[in-house]
N, C-alpha and C positions, 0 to 999 in steps of 0.2 A: 397870799393875802390872810388877813386877821378872820379867825372864825367866827368871832363877833361880830365883823362887818357882815360877812356871809349869813350868819344868823340872822342879822336885821334885814336884809333883802328879803331872806323867806318870810319873815313876820310882816313885813310891808306888804308882801304879795299876799297873804292870807288877808289882811284888811281889805285890798283892792276886790278880792274875790266877794267878801263879805258886803261889802257896796253895791257891787253889780246886784248880789243875789237879793238886797234888801229893795233895790231900785225895781227890779223885775217881777218881784214876788207879789207886787202890790195886787190885791184884788183877786189872789188866786184862790182856786177851790179844788174839789178833786180831779175835776177832768182836765184841770191845767196842770196838776202833778203828774197824771197819767199819760196824757196825750198832747200837752199843750194846747188845750181847746180846739184843735186842729186849725192852727194860725200860725205856724212856724215857717219862716223864710226859708226856701229851698236851697238857696245860696248858704246861709248861715249853717244850716243842717249839714250840707256836704263838706265845708272846710272844718267845722267842730267834729265832724265824725271821723278825720285824718288822726286827731289826738287821742280820741277814744279807741282807734283801732291800733295805733303804734303804740303807745304806752311806754311807761319806763324801763319795760323790759327791752323792747327795740331800741330804745335810747343806749343803753348799754350792752346788752347781749348780743346784738345783729353786729355791730363793729367789732366787739369782742371776739366773735365767731370766725372771722375772716382770716385769721391766723391759721386756722386747722382746716376749714372748709372754704376758702376762697372766695368767689361770689355765688357758691352754688343756693344759696339763701333764694338768690334771685329768680330761681328756676319755680320755686314754691309761689313767688310773687306773678308770675306769668301764668300760674293756674288760678289766680286769685281772681285775674282778667275772666277768665272764662266762667268762674263761679259766679260773679259779680253781673255778668250777663244773664245767666239762670234767674238769679235774683229779680234783676230790672223788668225781665219780659216774661217771667213765670209766677215766681210768689208775688212781686208788688201788686200785678192786677187782681191776682185771689185775695188777697189782702183788702183791698179798696173796695171790691166788689162786694164782699161780706161785711164793710165798714166795721172792721175790729178793734177792739183796744188792746187784747191780749191776743198775739197771733195762734196761742194754743187754744182758744175758741173754735178755730177750725177743726180739731180734733175731735171736740164733743160734737159738734154739727155732722162731722163726718161718720165718726164711729161710736160716740158716748161718751158718759162721764168718766169711765177708767182709762180711755185712753188721754184724755183731757188731763186728768192728774199725772198720769205718765211724763207726758210731753212736760207739763209745769215743772216736776219734780226734779226731771233730768238736767232741764234749765237751771234750775236753782243750785244743784249739787256742781254743775258744771260751772256757774258763774262765781259762786262763793270760792271754789278753791281757784280757780282761774286770775281771779280778782286779787285775791288775799296774796297770792304768789308774785303778783307783779307788785303789790303794795309792800311786801316785805323787802323784795329786792331794792327801790329805791329809798326805803327807810335805812335800810341796812348801809347803803352809800354816803347818805346825809349823816348816818351815825359815827361812820369810822372816818370820815374825812372834815365833820364838822362839830358834832354833838359831845363826841368823846372827849375832845378837847376841852369841853365847857362843863364837863361835869355832867352831864345830862343823861339819864340812864335810857336804853332803848325802849322799856315799857313806857316812860313818861312821852317819849316821842311818837310811839303808837297812839298813845290816848289822845295826845294833842292834836296829831293830825285828823285822826277820825272824828275828833269833836268837832275841828273847823269844818271838815267835810258834811257832817250831819248839820251843821248851823246854816251852811249856805242851801242846801238843798231841801231842808226841812217843811219850808212853806210852798216854795214853787215848784219843785221837781224838775219834769222835763221843760216847761215853761223857762227856767231859771237855767238850766243846764244848757240849752242851746246856745246862750250868751256868755257862759264862763266858759264852756268848751273853744268857743271860737276866738276867745281871749288867750285861752292856753295854748290854743294850738299855734297862734301868732308868736308866742313867747318861745315854743318849742323850736318851731321853724327858724325863728331869728337865731336861737342860740346854736342849732344846726348849721345854718350858712357862715355864722361868724365865724365859730371855731373853726371850720374847715379851712376857710382862708386863712386866719393866722397860723394855724398849722402848717400849711403849703408854703407861705412865706418862711416860717423857722426852719423848713428844709432848702430855702434857696431856690426854688423852682417855681413854676405856675400849674394852673390845672392842667395842661396836657404834658408837661413834663412829670407830674406826680403821678399819672395814668402811665407813662412809659415804665417809670421805676417800678410802679405794681406790677405791670404785665412782664417785667424782666423776673420778679420774685414768683409769679404764679399766681398771684392773688387774682386776678381779674378772669380766670376761668370761669366762665358761667355754667356750662354744660358737663357733667359729670355721666360718661358713655359706659361706666362699669356697670354691667346689668346686675351684679351681685352687690354691689353697694348700698346702704341705705339711703344715699342721695342719688342715686341714678336718676336721669333728667325725667324720664316718664314717670318714675314713681312722685318725685317733688313736682311735677306739673298737674298729674291725676290728684295727688293728695292735697294739693293746694286748693283745687278746684271745689272737692268736697268739703274741705276745711272752710273755705269761703263761704258756700252753699250753708253749711250747717253753724257755723260760728258768728255769721252774720245775717244770713236770710232765715234761719230757723230759731235765732236769738233774740229773745224779746227786748233786752237793752239796745241791740242796734235796730231792730225794725220799730221799737217804739217811738224813736225819734223821726223814721221815715215816714210812718204813717201819722205823725203830728202835721205833716206839710198838708197844705191846702187839697191837692187833688194829684191824681195817679200820673199825670204828664209831670208835674212838677218834680214828683219823687223820683221818678225816672230819670229826670235831668241832674237831680241830684246825686243818682246813685253812679250815674255815669262820669259826672265831673268829679265826683270824691276817687272813682277808679282810677281816671287818668293822672290826677296829681298825686294820689297814694304811690304809684308804680315809679314815677320820679323822686318821691322822697325816699321811697324804700331804696334806690339806687344811690341817692346822696348818703344814707348812712353805710351801706356798704363801701362806698369810695371812701367816707371817712375812717371806717376801719382799716383800709390800705393805708391810708397816712399816719395813721396811728401807728401801726406796727411798724411801718418805715422809720418813724421817729424814735420809736421804741428802741430798734434797732442801732440806730444813730448815737443815742444816748446810752444805751446797753441798759436799758429798764427791762426789769422782769417781772410780771404779777399775773394773778389770775385775768382770765380774759374779762370777766365782769368787772373787774378793777383797771383795766386798761385806760379806759377813756377818763373816768375820775382822777386816775392818778396823774396823768398828764396835763390835764385841765387846771388841776389844782396845785401843781407843781409850781416851786419858787422860780422856775425858768421863764414862766410867764407874766409874773409880778402881779398877779390878779388881772390880766387885761381880758381873759376869756373865764376866768374862775366865776365871777359873778352869774355871767351868762349861761355858763355850765348849769349852775344851781338853779336858776331861774327856769331854764329850758327842761331841766330832770325834773322839779316839780310842776314844771307844767304839763310834762310827758306823764306824770302820775295821776293828778287829781281826775282827767277825763276818762280815764279807766276806772277809778273807784266810785267817783259820784254818780255816775250813769249805771254802775255795777248795783251801787245800794238803791239807788231811785228805780230800776227795773225789777230788782229782786221784791222791792216793796210792793210795786204793782202786780206782779206776778203772783205773789202771795196773797194779796187781798181779793184779785179779781179770779184766779184760777183754782187756788186752794179753798179759800173761805168764802167764796161768791159774795164779797161785799157789794159789787155792782146789783145783785139781784136782792139784797136784802131790803126789807121795808123799815126805813129808818130813816131818821132826819139827817139832813147834811152834815151839821155838826157830829154827832154820833159816829157817823161814819168816818169824819175827818180824824177823830180822836182815835177811833181803831187803827187808822193807816199810820199815824203817828207813832204809836205804840208798835207796831211793826218794823216801822222804820228805825227807831231807836234799837230793837231787838238785834235787826241784820249789822247794825253798827257794833254791838256788844260782839256779836258772833265773828265778825271780820276781827274784831281785837284779840279774841282767843286764836283764830286759826293763823295771823301773825305772828304770835307767840310761838305757836307750834312751828312755823317754819324758820325762826331763829333757831331753835334747837336742833332742827334739822339741818340748817346751814348749808343748803346746796348751792353751789355757785353759777353754774350755766344755767340758770332756771329755764331758758326759753324750750329747751329741749323736754325737760319735765312737761309744760305747759302743753305744747304739740302731744306729745304721749298721752296724756291724759284726756285731751279734747278728743282724740280719737277713740277712746274708751268710752268716754260718757255722753258725746254729741251721736254717736252711730245709733243709738235706738231712735233719737229725733229723725236722724236722718231716713231711718227705715220706715217709720211711722208715714211721715210725710210724702215720701216717693210712695208708699203703698195706697195713700188715700187720693194723690194725683194721679197716679199711673194706673189705678184697678178700679173697678166699680165695684168690687166685694165688699161683703159686711164680715166683721169678726166676731168671734166669741169673747165678749166683754171680760169674763170672768178669767180668762186665759193670757189676757194682753200684758198684765204683770209680770207672768212666769216668762215669756218670750223676751222682754226688754231687759228683764236681769240677767236672764242666762245668756243672752247675746254676747254683751259686754265681756262675761268671764270667759267664754270660748274664743271670743277675739283675744283677749289678752294672753290666754293660754297658746293661742297660735304665735303670739309676738313674743312671748317667753322662748318658746321653742326654737324661733328664729333668731333671737339676740340674747341668749341666757346672760352672758357677760354685760349688758347694759342693766338687768335686773339685779345682779351680782352687786355690781359697782355701787348700784342704789340702795341696796338693801342689806348691805354689808355683810351678806351670807354665801355660801357656796350652795348653789343648786345642782352642780353635777350634771348639767343637761348638756355639756358641750358635746360630747359624741355622739348623743343622739340627735343633735341639732345638725351636726356635720353628716349624718347619715340620711336625714329628711329634708333637709334644704340645701345641702351640698355647698355651702359658703352664702346663700341668698339671703339679704338680711331684709327684714320688712321696715319700711321709713314711713313716710306721711300717708301712704295708702291703707294705713290701718283702719282709718276712718269710714273708706270703703268698705273693706273686709268687713267691717262691725255693721254697717248698714246694709251689706247683703245678707250675713247671718238674720239680722232682723226683718229684713224683706220677707226671708224665706219661712222664718218661724211664724210670721204673721200670714204667710200665706198656706200653712200647714191648719191654722186655726180658723180661716176665713172659710165662706161658703158664697156660693151665688147669689146676690143682692135681687131676689123677687120682688122688692117693692116697688121697682119701675122697670 
């Protein structure tokens, strides 16, 4: 299909989002921006959160990873289920009981201002890097398959996309995102289902026949029983559980939407409905990956894992039958993970870092400050995407999970220490513990898998023999976040004392 036609659909989609934003942001104020005036419909929140959780990375990297990792990714999804149960029945009751606008206010109430700033700062770091990595991946796909052919440079694409996201989140914030995310999740799931059906038909089979073909190739293997492997099933399930707790339950972006729901009961219904649908959708993405590799083998197509889906969907073989849907679905997967990130980062910085909600100022003055922060994060996203372009790492989901394990660990340790103990902390030393812990965790991970870091950094660390002697072939996987959280917890215990106040 002509890149001009595909580009026209992208522009049309942007205009639709702006129309929805204009309509939903009427009468918005700072409370609308931060928590949607606590009037969000739980069903809309649950459905929209699917798009936020999956993102463009899931859309291309999860199917692309089936070729080398089979269905092992579903082990992580099973871990998510356990993590979401903890969020629904442990964390959400806590957040509603304290009537929080920012979840990091809990750390202030429990430990003091330094813990509050640490929690907010690690969230900002994690979300900026994670969201911009996802944004880069999707922009790069659009660039390679559409915009390069139109002579539009990467820097211009990045600028325009961020400008569009800024425009439709500028006024309404969470109030608007609840509706735009619902629209975008619909587009993403529609694209996923239709593309899957069309490719199955092109293989001359049906759903069960495709599953049988994948099974013969070994793609459908879900559980990895090699204890030394980074994708060993217990590592993935345990790691997935704590990734879910940290990246959803301790993440202001995800919780900002949950606590915008009217009451705790509805928020819990939202969380469990979201969990059930998310598991099904992740399975469909893995199934799609399997049939993509079957089709690639049949047609003798070889390409990078992240490029497999767009290469096939936009090929001449389908004459545009799924090309438009792929592009719309890809953009639909992109926006929920970026619009929510910029909005939540703005909320976090305004409330947790500069204390905008505590300032004695008129509403209009606070709104101007919030808008300046909002624009500043959009500029930061622009710079970060350009940096990712320079690095140009293809299978980016590995990087995101690794980085999350390093940066979300302190959040996991802080919240766990606050909930599981009654001890108080030495406020002056909290920063030291939460900075040292990730470096210790990363050092352990480097010793476990020096080849991964050598590949990413393009340098020889010379640690292979040391790694072999210490770990004997054992590779740390997604349990890195748990290791990091435990180190943080132990460090906090060292600088704590019994709370004699109560």
